[in-house]
Backbone bond lengths (Angstrom), bond angles and torsions (degrees), N, CA, C in turn:
res aa  C-N    CA-C-N  psi(-1)  N-CA   C-N-CA  omega(-1)  CA-C   N-CA-C  phi
1 M - - - 1.446 - - 1.523 109.45 -
2 I 1.309 115.32 136.50 1.462 122.06 177.86 1.527 108.71 -87.19
3 Q 1.339 117.19 135.29 1.461 121.48 175.78 1.522 108.91 -112.60
4 K 1.324 115.93 135.26 1.457 121.59 178.71 1.522 109.87 -134.93
5 K 1.323 115.49 129.56 1.459 120.93 174.83 1.523 108.51 -86.26
6 I 1.336 115.00 128.23 1.461 120.03 173.84 1.525 108.28 -127.64
7 C 1.312 116.18 155.20 1.463 121.22 -179.70 1.521 109.84 -123.07
8 L 1.321 116.32 151.97 1.456 122.56 171.34 1.515 107.63 -108.09
9 L 1.328 115.45 125.61 1.459 122.40 -177.79 1.516 109.86 -124.96
10 G 1.293 116.02 147.54 1.454 120.24 175.58 1.506 110.38 167.81
11 A 1.317 114.60 178.71 1.459 121.03 178.38 1.523 109.94 -68.78
12 F 1.298 114.52 170.01 1.455 123.48 176.29 1.534 109.38 -61.03
13 A 1.340 117.34 133.50 1.472 123.86 171.58 1.528 115.06 65.13
14 V 1.340 117.45 33.93 1.469 119.58 175.50 1.527 112.36 -90.58
15 G 1.346 117.10 -12.11 1.459 120.34 177.69 1.513 114.85 108.15
16 K 1.319 117.72 20.22 1.468 120.26 -178.92 1.528 112.01 -59.43
17 T 1.316 116.90 -48.28 1.466 121.17 -179.15 1.526 110.70 -64.31
18 S 1.312 117.18 -39.35 1.471 120.91 178.04 1.524 111.58 -66.09
19 L 1.321 117.58 -36.93 1.471 120.85 176.81 1.525 110.67 -64.64
20 V 1.333 117.27 -42.16 1.463 120.92 177.97 1.528 109.99 -63.83
21 A 1.339 117.41 -45.28 1.470 120.87 179.88 1.525 110.98 -61.30
22 R 1.325 116.99 -39.91 1.472 121.08 178.54 1.521 110.04 -64.64
23 F 1.329 117.25 -43.39 1.461 121.24 -177.91 1.524 112.32 -70.97
24 V 1.326 117.37 -46.67 1.459 121.75 -173.25 1.526 112.32 -79.40
25 K 1.342 116.62 -43.01 1.474 120.54 -172.30 1.523 114.38 -117.44
26 S 1.339 117.01 -1.38 1.474 122.09 -176.95 1.523 112.45 56.46
27 V 1.333 116.49 40.02 1.462 121.23 179.01 1.523 110.19 -127.97
28 Y 1.330 114.15 160.48 1.455 121.72 174.51 1.522 107.77 -140.86
29 A 1.321 117.05 131.66 1.462 121.58 178.74 1.526 108.81 -113.19
30 E 1.315 116.46 133.22 1.469 121.48 -179.40 1.531 112.73 -68.83
31 Q 1.342 117.23 -33.57 1.463 118.75 -176.21 1.524 110.19 -76.33
32 Y 1.332 114.76 144.04 1.463 121.61 -179.37 1.519 110.09 -88.51
33 V 1.323 115.85 131.45 1.459 121.72 176.29 1.519 107.81 -126.72
34 T 1.324 116.62 121.40 1.460 121.79 -179.84 1.525 110.13 -73.88
35 T 1.327 116.47 133.57 1.459 120.84 174.24 1.525 108.25 -83.13
36 V 1.314 115.12 130.65 1.462 120.70 176.71 1.527 106.76 -108.14
37 G 1.321 116.49 118.12 1.471 120.05 -179.32 1.514 111.01 75.29
38 V 1.334 115.91 -107.12 1.466 120.67 -177.64 1.521 109.48 -145.76
39 K 1.328 115.60 145.91 1.460 121.95 174.45 1.528 106.45 -123.59
40 V 1.323 116.83 131.26 1.468 120.82 -175.43 1.526 110.32 -110.75
41 D 1.330 115.87 131.58 1.457 123.54 174.52 1.515 108.39 -128.29
42 K 1.316 115.10 171.85 1.464 120.06 -177.88 1.524 108.63 -144.10
43 K 1.332 116.12 139.99 1.465 120.25 174.56 1.522 108.86 -149.64
44 A 1.338 114.86 135.08 1.468 120.90 176.46 1.525 108.01 -95.85
45 L 1.320 114.74 143.41 1.457 119.76 174.23 1.508 109.43 -144.66
46 T 1.311 115.30 162.67 1.461 121.40 -179.25 1.517 108.97 -113.38
47 L 1.328 115.28 127.26 1.461 122.02 173.58 1.516 107.22 -120.42
48 G 1.313 116.02 113.98 1.460 119.07 -174.87 1.507 108.62 63.08
49 D 1.330 116.68 -120.58 1.468 120.22 178.41 1.532 111.51 -107.87
50 Q 1.346 116.32 15.31 1.463 121.06 -178.40 1.527 111.82 -105.51
51 E 1.327 115.47 132.84 1.462 121.52 171.49 1.526 107.69 -91.67
52 I 1.322 115.62 128.49 1.455 120.86 -179.17 1.521 108.45 -126.48
53 S 1.315 116.11 131.41 1.458 121.49 174.81 1.521 107.71 -105.52
54 L 1.324 115.13 115.66 1.461 119.60 177.97 1.522 109.25 -92.18
55 I 1.317 115.72 123.57 1.460 122.40 172.88 1.528 104.04 -96.42
56 I 1.326 116.40 109.71 1.462 122.29 -169.12 1.527 110.30 -103.19
57 W 1.325 115.59 116.26 1.458 121.94 178.05 1.527 108.12 -100.65
58 D 1.321 115.66 112.23 1.460 123.32 177.80 1.525 107.29 -93.50
59 L 1.334 116.28 105.02 1.464 121.15 -174.60 1.525 111.33 -89.50
60 A 1.315 115.87 145.88 1.466 120.69 175.82 1.521 109.22 -55.85
61 G 1.319 115.87 144.95 1.457 121.10 -177.45 1.513 113.54 -71.93
62 E 1.317 113.94 160.13 1.455 120.56 179.39 1.516 109.40 -98.69
63 D 1.321 115.88 138.28 1.455 121.87 172.58 1.527 108.23 -145.92
64 E 1.329 116.54 -169.09 1.467 118.37 -177.15 1.521 113.01 -68.55
65 F 1.338 117.83 -15.31 1.460 121.23 -178.22 1.530 113.50 -99.73
66 Q 1.327 117.23 -23.75 1.467 120.46 -174.71 1.523 110.72 -139.33
67 K 1.311 115.82 132.03 1.462 122.42 177.00 1.524 109.25 -97.52
68 V 1.343 116.24 148.26 1.460 120.47 174.63 1.520 108.02 -66.70
69 E 1.312 116.22 132.29 1.465 122.50 179.87 1.531 108.63 -77.56
70 M 1.334 116.60 106.56 1.467 121.22 -176.15 1.527 112.49 -64.07
71 S 1.327 117.79 -22.24 1.467 119.38 179.37 1.532 111.60 -65.25
72 Y 1.339 118.18 -22.86 1.462 120.77 176.47 1.528 112.16 -62.75
73 L 1.313 117.09 -21.73 1.460 120.74 -179.19 1.527 113.01 -83.08
74 R 1.327 117.38 -5.88 1.460 120.07 179.97 1.529 109.27 -56.80
75 G 1.309 117.15 126.55 1.453 122.14 179.44 1.521 114.14 85.72
76 A 1.331 117.62 -1.79 1.463 120.20 179.37 1.526 110.37 -74.44
77 A 1.324 115.11 140.13 1.467 120.68 177.26 1.523 110.77 -85.90
78 G 1.338 117.05 -22.40 1.459 121.87 -178.58 1.513 109.43 -177.15
79 Y 1.330 115.40 -177.16 1.459 118.70 -178.30 1.525 111.59 -153.56
80 L 1.321 113.88 158.28 1.456 122.05 170.49 1.521 106.79 -103.93
81 L 1.305 115.65 125.13 1.450 122.80 179.52 1.526 106.24 -100.88
82 V 1.336 117.51 124.72 1.462 121.03 -171.40 1.520 111.38 -119.74
83 A 1.336 114.97 135.45 1.467 121.97 172.26 1.525 107.98 -127.98
84 D 1.310 115.74 160.31 1.463 123.43 177.64 1.526 106.87 -101.51
85 G 1.324 116.72 115.62 1.460 121.18 -177.94 1.515 114.24 -57.26
86 T 1.331 116.83 -23.38 1.466 120.19 -178.46 1.527 112.74 -87.05
87 R 1.345 117.14 -1.84 1.473 120.86 -179.75 1.528 109.50 -134.59
88 R 1.321 115.89 102.61 1.470 120.79 -177.41 1.526 112.18 -58.39
89 S 1.315 117.81 -33.01 1.466 120.73 -178.37 1.532 111.38 -59.04
90 T 1.328 117.90 -26.68 1.466 120.10 -179.23 1.525 111.95 -71.46
91 L 1.334 117.08 -22.63 1.468 120.37 174.07 1.521 109.54 -69.35
92 E 1.316 116.96 -41.46 1.466 120.53 178.26 1.528 110.36 -64.57
93 T 1.328 116.96 -39.49 1.468 120.46 176.17 1.526 109.78 -62.72
94 A 1.328 117.50 -41.97 1.471 121.54 179.61 1.529 110.59 -61.33
95 R 1.309 116.92 -44.29 1.476 120.43 179.11 1.529 110.58 -60.27
96 M 1.337 115.76 -44.51 1.455 120.39 -179.98 1.537 110.84 -64.25
97 L 1.339 116.83 -42.21 1.465 120.26 179.43 1.525 111.11 -63.48
98 A 1.322 117.26 -43.56 1.473 120.64 178.92 1.528 110.28 -58.88
99 Q 1.330 116.54 -40.72 1.465 120.75 178.76 1.528 110.43 -65.78
100 R 1.332 117.61 -43.33 1.470 120.50 179.98 1.523 111.67 -65.15
101 V 1.340 117.15 -38.83 1.465 119.67 177.55 1.526 109.51 -61.66
102 T 1.318 117.25 -46.53 1.468 121.00 -179.84 1.525 110.97 -60.81
103 E 1.326 116.79 -41.51 1.468 120.42 -179.69 1.530 112.33 -66.15
104 T 1.344 117.72 -35.05 1.465 120.02 -174.81 1.526 113.93 -97.32
105 H 1.335 117.76 -28.60 1.468 120.33 -174.75 1.529 114.35 -126.93
106 G 1.318 117.37 2.25 1.455 120.19 -177.70 1.526 111.06 85.94
107 A 1.305 115.31 -175.35 1.467 121.96 -175.49 1.521 111.13 -82.10
108 L 1.325 117.10 81.12 1.461 121.29 177.69 1.528 109.71 -76.83
109 P 1.334 117.30 145.97 1.465 119.73 174.48 1.531 110.03 -63.23
110 F 1.336 116.03 142.72 1.461 119.54 175.96 1.512 110.81 -152.57
111 V 1.325 114.59 160.79 1.459 122.80 173.08 1.520 106.25 -123.66
112 F 1.332 116.37 137.47 1.459 122.06 179.93 1.522 109.33 -98.47
113 L 1.332 116.39 116.10 1.460 122.09 177.35 1.519 109.00 -102.21
114 V 1.312 116.25 128.22 1.453 120.75 171.00 1.519 105.07 -103.40
115 N 1.315 115.86 106.09 1.454 122.48 -172.57 1.530 111.41 -83.71
116 K 1.309 114.67 163.81 1.463 125.07 177.01 1.533 112.12 77.73
117 S 1.346 116.59 38.87 1.462 120.34 176.60 1.527 111.32 -65.07
118 D 1.334 117.51 -18.43 1.466 120.66 175.48 1.533 111.46 -68.99
119 L 1.323 117.04 -13.80 1.466 122.40 177.78 1.536 111.16 -112.02
120 A 1.322 116.54 34.58 1.467 122.48 -173.35 1.532 113.23 -54.02
121 D 1.320 118.38 -33.07 1.467 120.65 179.45 1.517 112.57 -65.33
122 D 1.329 116.99 -21.02 1.464 122.02 -178.74 1.532 113.27 -100.10
123 W 1.327 117.16 6.74 1.461 119.90 -174.74 1.515 112.33 -67.39
124 E 1.339 114.99 139.44 1.461 123.34 171.71 1.527 110.85 -102.52
125 I 1.333 117.12 -17.69 1.476 121.31 176.19 1.520 106.35 -88.47
126 D 1.326 116.24 113.29 1.461 120.13 -174.47 1.536 112.02 -94.25
127 E 1.321 114.87 174.86 1.470 121.17 -177.79 1.523 111.87 -61.93
128 Q 1.325 117.72 -34.23 1.464 120.47 178.97 1.527 110.72 -63.14
129 A 1.331 116.59 -42.61 1.471 120.74 178.82 1.525 110.32 -64.19
130 L 1.323 117.16 -39.61 1.467 120.65 178.38 1.529 110.72 -68.10
131 A 1.329 116.73 -37.20 1.469 120.78 177.29 1.529 110.55 -63.78
132 E 1.326 117.33 -37.33 1.462 120.89 177.20 1.528 110.68 -63.45
133 C 1.326 116.55 -38.61 1.465 120.35 177.42 1.526 110.19 -64.70
134 T 1.311 116.46 -44.05 1.472 121.15 179.19 1.527 110.10 -62.64
135 Q 1.340 116.94 -42.57 1.462 120.90 178.70 1.516 111.79 -63.68
136 A 1.332 116.75 -26.91 1.466 121.33 177.70 1.527 111.58 -81.06
137 G 1.333 116.94 0.71 1.458 120.98 177.21 1.520 114.12 96.34
138 W 1.326 117.54 6.82 1.457 121.19 179.55 1.522 110.14 -80.61
139 Q 1.320 116.38 139.24 1.461 121.25 169.99 1.520 106.41 -87.50
140 V 1.324 117.07 118.54 1.458 122.58 -172.92 1.529 110.04 -110.04
141 I 1.333 115.69 130.01 1.465 121.88 176.51 1.522 108.13 -126.63
142 K 1.316 116.63 129.05 1.465 121.22 170.95 1.523 106.32 -85.56
143 A 1.323 116.04 127.59 1.461 120.07 -173.51 1.525 111.15 -135.74
144 S 1.326 114.33 164.33 1.457 121.54 173.23 1.517 108.91 -142.15
145 A 1.319 115.83 113.78 1.465 119.36 175.17 1.521 109.75 -64.94
146 K 1.325 116.68 -29.73 1.464 121.01 -176.68 1.528 111.78 -66.48
147 N 1.342 117.43 -49.48 1.469 118.81 -177.93 1.527 113.88 -106.94
148 G 1.328 117.20 -1.51 1.459 121.11 174.51 1.519 115.83 90.54
149 T 1.326 118.08 -7.19 1.458 121.30 -178.22 1.529 111.13 -55.52
150 G 1.326 116.77 127.02 1.454 122.43 172.98 1.519 116.73 74.76
151 V 1.323 118.69 -7.20 1.465 120.46 -173.21 1.527 111.07 -69.20
152 E 1.314 117.11 -56.59 1.471 119.92 -179.78 1.519 110.59 -61.51
153 E 1.326 116.19 -39.29 1.468 121.51 178.71 1.529 110.80 -56.57
154 A 1.325 117.08 -44.20 1.466 121.37 -178.11 1.521 111.52 -65.11
155 F 1.337 117.07 -46.63 1.464 120.19 179.62 1.533 110.37 -63.45
156 K 1.320 117.20 -41.17 1.470 120.44 -179.74 1.525 111.25 -68.79
157 L 1.315 116.86 -36.43 1.464 120.62 177.87 1.528 110.27 -62.72
158 L 1.333 116.41 -42.90 1.463 119.75 177.32 1.527 110.17 -66.49
159 A 1.327 117.38 -44.92 1.474 120.57 179.67 1.525 110.91 -58.87
160 A 1.316 117.50 -38.48 1.470 121.29 179.03 1.526 111.38 -64.68
161 Q 1.330 117.07 -33.44 1.477 120.24 176.41 1.513 110.82 -69.80
162 L 1.340 116.48 -32.37 1.457 120.80 -176.13 1.525 112.20 -81.52
163 C 1.332 117.15 -26.40 1.456 122.82 -176.64 1.528 109.96 -132.92
164 P 1.320 117.95 70.25 1.456 119.12 -178.06 1.533 111.06 -61.56
165 Q 1.313 115.19 140.91 1.467 121.78 -177.78 1.507 111.24 -72.75
């Protein structure tokens, strides 16, 4: 079995922990719990005829008071970059984080998840902004930790980049 470390990065309160819980345990909790430092989970999946074990590092979110610790990405094969569709500022944080990862660890594979697709009517991140991300070479997935939309797809898309058939 192949093991790959991946990290979840994004602004504070974009739903990183909820996305991991949905993917690993198929659950969603309404109450908000702040991640302090890093929380590690593990899930095995099959892509084609390959078994892959993802070691998932859920990193504390970035805000004006706390920066994501780039050293947590040491040894990571790739990452999921997460923004909250209802808060445009989280897209700017995602762009900055992607740049910092590239500067400190090189061009790691990543997938960009825009979370909270179940609240699409309240989105501040519009289609034009998502098109700009796609034009920049980002793989963009609209997801919802609450109802599961796009979550497994995003993790599998990243795993496929890390373990090409």
